[in-house]
C-alpha positions in Angstrom: 140.7 90.1 18.5 142.4 90.8 21.8 139.7 92.5 24.0 140.1 96.2 24.6 136.9 97.8 25.9 135.9 100.5 23.4 132.9 102.1 21.8 132.3 101.7 18.1 132.0 105.5 17.7 135.4 106.3 19.0 137.6 107.9 16.3 141.4 107.9 15.8 143.1 109.9 13.2 146.5 109.2 11.6 148.1 111.4 9.0 148.0 109.9 5.5 145.5 107.1 6.5 141.9 107.4 5.5 138.8 105.3 6.5 136.2 105.6 3.8 132.8 104.0 4.5 131.4 102.1 1.5 127.9 101.3 2.7 125.4 102.7 5.1 125.7 100.2 7.9 128.7 98.1 7.2 132.1 98.2 5.4 134.9 100.7 5.0 138.0 100.9 2.8 141.2 101.9 4.5 143.8 103.6 2.4 147.4 104.9 3.1 148.5 101.7 4.9 151.1 99.1 3.8 150.1 96.0 5.7 153.5 94.4 5.0 155.3 97.3 6.6 156.0 98.1 10.2 152.7 99.5 11.6 152.9 101.8 14.6 150.5 101.6 17.4 148.4 104.5 16.2 147.7 102.8 12.9 146.8 99.5 14.6 144.4 101.4 16.9 142.8 103.1 14.0 142.3 99.8 12.1 140.9 98.1 15.3 138.4 100.9 15.8 137.4 100.9 12.1 136.7 97.1 12.4 134.6 97.6 15.5 132.7 100.5 13.9 132.2 99.2 10.3 132.5 95.4 11.1 134.5 94.7 7.9 137.3 96.8 6.4 139.0 96.5 3.1 142.5 97.1 1.8 143.6 97.1 -1.8 147.0 96.6 -3.6 148.7 94.9 -0.7 151.8 92.8 -1.2 151.6 90.3 1.6 153.3 86.9 1.7 152.3 84.3 4.3 154.7 85.5 7.0 153.6 89.1 6.6 149.9 88.1 6.6 150.4 86.3 9.9 152.4 89.1 11.4 149.7 91.7 10.5 147.0 89.5 12.0 149.0 88.9 15.2 148.9 92.7 16.0 145.2 92.1 16.7 145.1 88.8 18.5 146.4 85.2 18.5 146.1 83.3 15.2 144.2 80.1 15.3 146.0 76.9 14.2 143.5 74.4 12.8 144.1 70.7 13.3 142.8 70.0 9.8 143.3 72.2 6.7 142.7 71.9 3.0 145.3 70.2 0.8 146.4 73.5 -0.7 147.3 75.2 2.6 151.0 75.9 3.1 152.6 73.3 5.3 155.2 75.7 6.8 152.6 78.2 7.9 150.0 76.4 10.1 148.0 79.6 10.8 147.3 80.0 7.1 144.3 78.2 5.5 144.3 78.4 1.7 141.1 77.8 -0.3 141.2 77.1 -4.0 137.5 76.9 -4.9 137.6 75.2 -8.3 140.1 72.6 -7.0 138.5 71.9 -3.6 134.8 72.0 -4.3 135.0 69.8 -7.4 135.2 66.2 -6.2 134.9 67.0 -2.5 133.6 63.8 -0.7 133.0 62.1 -4.0 130.7 64.9 -5.4 131.1 67.3 -8.2 130.9 71.0 -7.3 127.2 71.5 -8.3 126.0 68.6 -6.3 128.1 69.6 -3.3 126.7 73.1 -3.3 123.1 71.8 -3.9 123.3 69.6 -0.8 124.8 72.2 1.4 123.0 75.3 0.1 119.5 74.1 -0.8 117.8 77.3 0.5 118.6 80.9 -0.2 119.8 81.5 3.4 121.9 78.4 3.9 125.2 79.8 2.8 125.3 82.7 5.3 127.6 82.0 8.1 130.2 83.2 10.6 133.5 81.3 10.6 133.4 78.2 12.8 130.1 79.3 14.5 129.4 75.8 15.9 132.3 76.1 18.2 131.7 77.3 21.8 134.4 80.0 21.1 134.1 81.1 17.5 137.0 83.1 16.1 136.9 86.8 17.0 138.0 88.0 13.6 139.2 86.8 10.2 141.8 88.3 7.8 141.4 87.1 4.2 143.6 88.0 1.3 143.2 87.4 -2.4 145.9 85.8 -4.4 144.1 84.9 -7.6 140.5 86.0 -8.5 138.3 85.5 -11.6 137.9 88.4 -14.0 134.3 88.7 -12.9 132.2 87.1 -10.2 133.6 85.8 -6.9 132.5 88.7 -4.7 131.9 88.2 -1.0 129.0 89.7 1.0 128.9 90.6 4.7 126.0 91.5 7.0 126.0 93.6 10.1 124.4 91.6 13.0 124.4 94.5 15.4 122.5 96.7 13.0 120.1 93.8 12.3 119.3 93.5 16.0 118.8 97.2 16.4 116.4 97.1 13.4 114.1 94.7 15.1 111.0 96.1 16.8 111.2 96.5 20.5 108.8 93.6 21.3 110.8 91.2 19.1 114.1 92.4 20.7 112.7 91.7 24.1 111.6 88.3 23.0 114.8 87.1 21.5 117.0 88.6 24.2 116.3 85.6 26.5 116.5 82.8 23.9 119.3 80.3 23.2 120.0 78.2 20.1 121.9 75.1 19.1 124.6 75.6 16.5 125.7 72.4 14.8 128.2 71.5 12.1 126.4 70.2 9.0 122.9 71.5 9.8 120.5 71.1 6.9 122.9 69.0 4.8 120.9 66.7 2.5 122.6 63.3 2.4 123.2 61.3 -0.7 121.2 58.0 -1.0 123.1 55.1 0.5 126.6 55.6 1.8 127.6 59.3 2.1 131.3 60.1 2.9 130.4 63.6 4.1 127.9 62.2 6.6 130.6 59.9 7.9 132.9 63.0 8.2 130.2 64.9 10.2 129.7 62.0 12.6 133.5 61.7 13.1 134.0 65.4 13.6 130.7 66.7 15.0 130.8 70.1 16.8 127.7 71.4 18.6 127.3 74.4 21.0 124.4 76.2 22.6 124.8 80.0 22.1 122.6 82.9 23.1 120.5 84.1 20.3 121.6 87.6 21.2 125.2 88.0 22.3 126.8 91.1 23.9 129.8 92.2 22.0 132.8 92.0 24.4 134.5 95.2 23.0 131.7 97.5 22.0 128.9 96.4 24.3 126.5 96.2 21.4 123.8 93.5 21.3 124.3 91.3 18.3 121.7 89.0 16.6 123.8 85.8 16.7 122.1 84.0 13.8 123.2 82.4 10.5 121.8 80.1 7.9 124.7 77.6 8.1 125.0 76.3 11.7 121.7 77.0 13.5 119.9 73.9 14.4 117.0 75.1 16.5 116.0 77.5 19.3 116.1 75.8 22.6 112.7 75.2 24.3 110.7 75.9 21.1 108.9 73.4 18.9 110.4 72.6 15.5 107.7 74.6 13.6 108.1 77.6 16.0 111.9 77.5 15.8 112.0 77.2 12.0 109.6 80.2 11.5 111.5 82.4 14.0 114.9 81.5 12.7 113.9 82.2 9.1 112.5 85.6 10.1 115.7 86.5 12.0 118.1 85.4 9.3 116.1 87.2 6.7 116.3 90.3 9.0 120.1 89.9 9.3 120.7 89.8 5.5 118.4 92.6 4.5 120.2 94.5 1.7 120.6 97.7 3.8 122.6 95.8 6.4 125.0 94.3 3.9 128.1 95.2 1.8 129.5 93.4 -1.2 133.2 93.4 -2.1 134.8 93.0 -5.5 138.1 91.2 -5.0 141.3 92.0 -6.8 144.7 90.3 -6.4 146.3 91.9 -3.3 142.9 92.8 -1.7 142.5 92.1 2.0 139.3 92.0 4.0 139.5 92.1 7.9 136.2 91.4 9.6 134.7 91.1 13.1 133.5 87.5 13.1 131.5 88.2 16.3 129.3 90.8 14.7 128.9 89.7 11.1 127.9 86.8 8.9 129.1 86.5 5.3 128.2 84.7 2.1 130.9 83.1 0.0 130.3 83.4 -3.8 128.9 80.7 -6.0 128.7 82.7 -9.2 132.2 82.1 -10.7 132.5 78.4 -11.5 131.6 78.9 -15.1 134.2 81.6 -15.5 137.0 79.1 -15.9 139.6 80.6 -13.6 140.7 79.8 -10.0 139.9 81.9 -7.0 142.7 81.3 -4.5 142.4 83.0 -1.1 144.4 82.8 2.1 142.8 83.1 5.6 144.1 83.8 9.1 141.6 83.6 12.0 142.1 85.1 15.4 141.1 83.3 18.6 137.8 84.4 20.1 136.0 84.2 23.4 132.9 82.4 24.6 129.8 84.4 23.7 127.8 85.8 26.6 124.1 86.6 26.4 122.1 89.6 27.6 121.4 87.7 30.8 125.2 87.2 31.4 125.1 83.5 30.7 127.9 82.2 28.5 127.6 79.7 25.6 128.0 76.1 26.5 129.6 73.2 24.6 127.5 70.3 23.7 130.0 68.1 21.9 133.2 68.2 20.0 134.4 71.6 21.2 136.2 73.1 24.2 137.2 76.7 24.7 140.7 77.4 23.4 141.2 73.9 21.9 141.1 73.5 18.1 
């Protein structure tokens, strides 16, 4: 999101609009807002502050088309235009990325869905991620809307990385404040024997960045435990065994149930989250249901993370700030 220095505890009130927290540390539902309508500045400010405070906010019953989706997102920042999108994304709206789980995961890179997920998510923590976290400037925020959802299953879960950091003991906080970690596209993927088309894809499109293990949020000033199970390669300067043990501990800390919220999608639901202060887990419990889950995503351009020591992230390969 466009940076406006603020504190997460500031509160705006707008008649007819209500922000209702849904979990103790993360997540709020906002009612009384038509996202397809013309939003005045006070409503935009309220939504921004709710995202900063609760990290992810939810809207239900919205009637957004692609143009309205982009127009809403643009009130909070500059939409990202990806150089490559899935085959189901609308060609006339380059800021929209469409995912159709049953269609895209089945047969991806020559693998059926179950094998694809097995090779990418072979541990319980592997699926947790922020969007495009291997980039030197990950997106600031994501706005995701549901078009078609299964009758049950398909929920998404988010975790609050600021609360996770604050929940660490003081000695551990002091230890991780000065560390940096390598984030790499495809970390932990288990290749197929012989020729593997996904490995070829990773080699052709590799993205690696060195990020602070604790970043300072550019709007709230909070310290954020910048970890996830999907992109993290290793902690710089530590041995592999040390790095593995510490990262596992930190990711487990980040996804403790009390720091998470789970959202049940309906057609017309919208989730808007701070990609700098959360990680999320896409569902894998709905393939057997027999219906599609079609979602549309707009991401907002982000900044280069900065650590507690004031040192920014650095690109290693395949990524430059502001270039997608």
